[in-house]
Backbone as numpy.savetxt, mean C-alpha at the origin, in Angstrom:
# Nx Ny Nz CAx CAy CAz Cx Cy Cz
4.41 -13.42 -1.29 3.57 -12.23 -1.29 4.45 -10.98 -1.29
3.95 -9.97 -1.90 4.71 -8.74 -2.10 4.57 -7.79 -0.91
5.70 -7.23 -0.52 5.73 -6.17 0.47 6.49 -5.00 -0.13
5.79 -3.90 -0.38 6.43 -2.72 -0.97 7.22 -1.92 0.05
6.96 -2.16 1.32 7.72 -1.55 2.41 8.04 -2.64 3.42
9.04 -2.42 4.22 9.43 -3.41 5.23 8.61 -3.22 6.51
8.64 -4.24 7.33 7.98 -4.16 8.64 8.60 -3.02 9.45
9.91 -2.87 9.41 10.57 -1.79 10.16 10.12 -0.41 9.67
9.97 -0.25 8.34 9.50 1.03 7.82 8.08 1.32 8.29
7.23 0.30 8.27 5.84 0.49 8.70 5.78 0.82 10.19
6.56 0.13 11.00 6.56 0.40 12.44 7.06 1.80 12.74
8.06 2.26 11.99 8.55 3.62 12.17 7.45 4.62 11.80
6.75 4.37 10.70 5.65 5.23 10.28 4.54 5.26 11.33
4.25 4.10 11.92 3.20 3.99 12.93 3.66 4.41 14.33
4.95 4.76 14.44 5.55 5.12 15.72 5.38 3.99 16.74
5.66 2.78 16.28 5.49 1.56 17.06 6.86 1.09 17.54
7.02 0.91 18.85 8.31 0.48 19.37 8.23 -0.86 20.11
7.22 -1.65 19.79 7.11 -2.99 20.36 6.80 -3.98 19.24
6.87 -5.26 19.58 6.68 -6.32 18.58 5.33 -7.02 18.69
4.47 -6.56 19.56 3.21 -7.25 19.82 2.30 -7.33 18.60
2.34 -6.33 17.73 1.44 -6.27 16.58 2.14 -6.59 15.26
3.34 -7.16 15.31 4.10 -7.41 14.08 3.34 -8.24 13.06
2.66 -9.29 13.51 1.92 -10.14 12.57 0.79 -9.35 11.90
0.07 -8.55 12.68 -1.02 -7.75 12.14 -0.50 -6.68 11.18
0.58 -6.03 11.54 1.15 -5.00 10.67 1.66 -5.63 9.37
2.27 -6.80 9.47 2.75 -7.50 8.27 1.57 -7.83 7.35
0.47 -8.29 7.93 -0.74 -8.55 7.14 -1.21 -7.28 6.44
-1.21 -6.16 7.15 -1.64 -4.89 6.57 -0.69 -4.43 5.47
0.61 -4.69 5.61 1.58 -4.35 4.56 1.27 -5.12 3.29
1.01 -6.43 3.44 0.67 -7.25 2.28 -0.61 -6.74 1.61
-1.62 -6.42 2.42 -2.89 -5.94 1.87 -2.71 -4.61 1.17
-2.03 -3.67 1.81 -1.81 -2.35 1.22 -0.97 -2.47 -0.06
0.05 -3.30 -0.04 0.89 -3.49 -1.23 0.06 -4.03 -2.38
-0.80 -4.99 -2.10 -1.66 -5.54 -3.14 -2.61 -4.50 -3.70
-3.17 -3.68 -2.84 -4.09 -2.63 -3.29 -3.37 -1.62 -4.19
-2.17 -1.23 -3.80 -1.38 -0.27 -4.57 -1.02 -0.88 -5.93
-0.55 -2.12 -5.92 -0.16 -2.77 -7.18 -1.35 -2.99 -8.10
-2.50 -3.34 -7.52 -3.71 -3.49 -8.34 -4.10 -2.18 -9.00
-3.97 -1.09 -8.28 -4.29 0.22 -8.84 -3.35 0.56 -10.01
-2.08 0.17 -9.89 -1.09 0.48 -10.92 -1.29 -0.35 -12.19
-2.06 -1.42 -12.09 -2.31 -2.31 -13.22 -1.00 -2.85 -13.80
-0.86 -2.85 -15.12 0.30 -3.46 -15.77 1.62 -2.80 -15.38
1.61 -1.53 -15.02 2.85 -0.85 -14.63 3.43 -1.42 -13.35
2.65 -2.16 -12.59 3.19 -2.82 -11.40 4.34 -3.75 -11.78
4.29 -4.28 -13.01 5.34 -5.21 -13.46 6.68 -4.51 -13.67
6.71 -3.19 -13.58 7.99 -2.47 -13.60 8.75 -2.66 -12.30
8.01 -3.03 -11.23 8.62 -3.11 -9.90 8.57 -4.50 -9.28
7.61 -5.31 -9.69 7.51 -6.68 -9.17 7.28 -7.62 -10.34
7.78 -8.86 -10.20 7.53 -9.82 -11.28 6.18 -10.50 -11.07
5.83 -11.40 -11.95 4.51 -12.03 -11.90 4.30 -12.89 -10.66
5.39 -13.27 -9.99 5.23 -14.03 -8.76 5.22 -13.12 -7.52
5.33 -11.80 -7.72 5.25 -10.86 -6.62 6.58 -10.48 -5.99
7.68 -10.90 -6.60 9.00 -10.57 -6.07 9.39 -9.18 -6.56
9.85 -8.33 -5.64 10.28 -6.98 -5.99 11.54 -7.09 -6.85
11.51 -6.47 -8.04 12.63 -6.57 -8.98 13.30 -5.24 -9.26
12.76 -4.15 -8.72 13.34 -2.82 -8.96 13.11 -1.97 -7.72
13.89 -0.89 -7.62 13.70 0.04 -6.51 12.29 0.60 -6.57
11.64 0.60 -5.43 10.28 1.15 -5.34 10.40 2.66 -5.16
9.76 3.45 -6.02 9.82 4.91 -5.89 9.25 5.38 -4.55
9.74 6.51 -4.10 9.32 7.06 -2.81 7.83 7.30 -2.73
7.23 7.75 -3.83 5.79 8.02 -3.82 4.99 6.74 -3.56
5.44 5.64 -4.13 4.75 4.35 -3.94 4.96 3.87 -2.52
6.17 4.01 -1.99 6.42 3.63 -0.60 5.57 4.46 0.35
5.54 5.78 0.12 4.77 6.67 0.99 3.29 6.32 0.94
2.77 6.09 -0.26 1.35 5.73 -0.40 1.06 4.42 0.32
1.97 3.47 0.23 1.79 2.19 0.91 1.78 2.39 2.42
2.69 3.21 2.94 2.73 3.46 4.38 1.47 4.16 4.87
0.97 5.13 4.11 -0.27 5.81 4.49 -1.41 4.80 4.54
-1.47 3.94 3.54 -2.53 2.94 3.49 -2.39 1.92 4.62
-1.18 1.52 4.96 -0.96 0.63 6.11 -1.49 1.31 7.37
-1.19 2.59 7.54 -1.67 3.32 8.71 -3.18 3.36 8.76
-3.82 3.54 7.62 -5.28 3.55 7.58 -5.84 2.18 7.93
-5.27 1.14 7.37 -5.76 -0.22 7.65 -5.53 -0.60 9.11
-4.40 -0.20 9.65 -4.06 -0.54 11.03 -4.86 0.30 12.03
-4.96 1.58 11.76 -5.59 2.49 12.71 -7.10 2.52 12.66
-7.68 2.06 11.56 -9.12 2.14 11.38 -9.70 0.79 11.02
-9.23 -0.23 11.66 -9.70 -1.58 11.33 -11.21 -1.66 11.43
-11.82 -2.10 10.33 -13.27 -2.27 10.31 -14.06 -1.00 10.09
-13.36 0.12 9.93 -14.05 1.39 9.70 -13.87 1.82 8.26
-14.23 3.03 7.94 -14.17 3.50 6.56 -12.82 4.09 6.18
-11.82 3.98 7.05 -10.50 4.50 6.73 -10.40 6.01 6.82
-11.40 6.62 7.43 -11.36 8.07 7.59 -11.81 8.84 6.37
-12.30 8.15 5.35 -12.68 8.84 4.12 -14.10 9.36 4.19
-14.91 8.78 5.06 -16.30 9.20 5.16 -17.20 8.59 4.10
-16.60 7.89 3.15 -17.41 7.33 2.07 -17.24 5.83 1.92
-16.55 5.20 2.83 -16.33 3.76 2.73 -15.19 3.46 1.77
-14.70 2.23 1.82 -13.56 1.85 0.99 -13.98 1.56 -0.43
-15.14 1.06 -0.65 -15.60 0.61 -1.97 -14.51 -0.19 -2.65
-14.31 0.00 -3.94 -13.28 -0.73 -4.68 -12.13 0.18 -5.08
-12.00 1.32 -4.44 -11.02 2.29 -4.87 -10.20 2.79 -3.69
-9.04 3.31 -4.02 -8.19 3.93 -3.01 -8.68 5.34 -2.73
-8.41 5.86 -1.54 -8.76 7.27 -1.27 -8.07 8.19 -2.29
-8.69 9.31 -2.61 -8.15 10.20 -3.65 -6.71 10.65 -3.40
-6.35 10.95 -2.18 -4.99 11.44 -1.92 -3.96 10.35 -2.13
-4.31 9.09 -1.92 -3.37 8.01 -2.20 -3.27 7.81 -3.71
-4.40 7.85 -4.40 -4.36 7.76 -5.86 -3.49 8.87 -6.44
-3.61 10.06 -5.89 -2.81 11.19 -6.37 -1.32 10.98 -6.20
-0.94 10.29 -5.14 0.47 10.05 -4.88 1.09 9.11 -5.92
0.30 8.19 -6.45 0.86 7.16 -7.33 0.28 7.19 -8.74
-0.51 8.20 -9.05 -1.21 8.25 -10.34 -0.26 8.11 -11.53
0.89 8.75 -11.47 1.79 8.72 -12.62 2.37 7.34 -12.89
2.24 6.43 -11.92 2.74 5.06 -12.10 1.65 4.11 -12.61
0.43 4.59 -12.79 -0.68 3.75 -13.19 -0.73 3.56 -14.70
-1.05 2.37 -15.13 -1.28 2.12 -16.55 -2.63 2.75 -16.91
-2.65 3.62 -17.93 -3.92 4.25 -18.31 -4.94 3.22 -18.77
-6.19 3.49 -18.46 -7.28 2.64 -18.91 -7.71 3.11 -20.29
-7.81 2.16 -21.21 -8.23 2.47 -22.57 -9.65 1.99 -22.74
-10.52 2.87 -23.17 -11.94 2.51 -23.34 -12.21 2.01 -24.74
């Protein structure tokens, strides 16, 4: 499974200095990474191969978006992520804005 950020990076972002929630945070990293990569569509293959192994340096914008999403998943478990509109099938607008340039355009 793909992790666009490390557990240590996520714990630093969450200001976490204990190991009690490591399994939960790791789960959230995997979920957030998958959501980010799904949004990027085919361009995700620039950074991970088809088996999910990271093959290139992850840009800062993608790492930052992943960390923000991990924080939302961790801090608002079972809630709407602070968006007020529910998660639906899309990322919050500010996360989409962070990684939009890495997304494969949709052709109608």
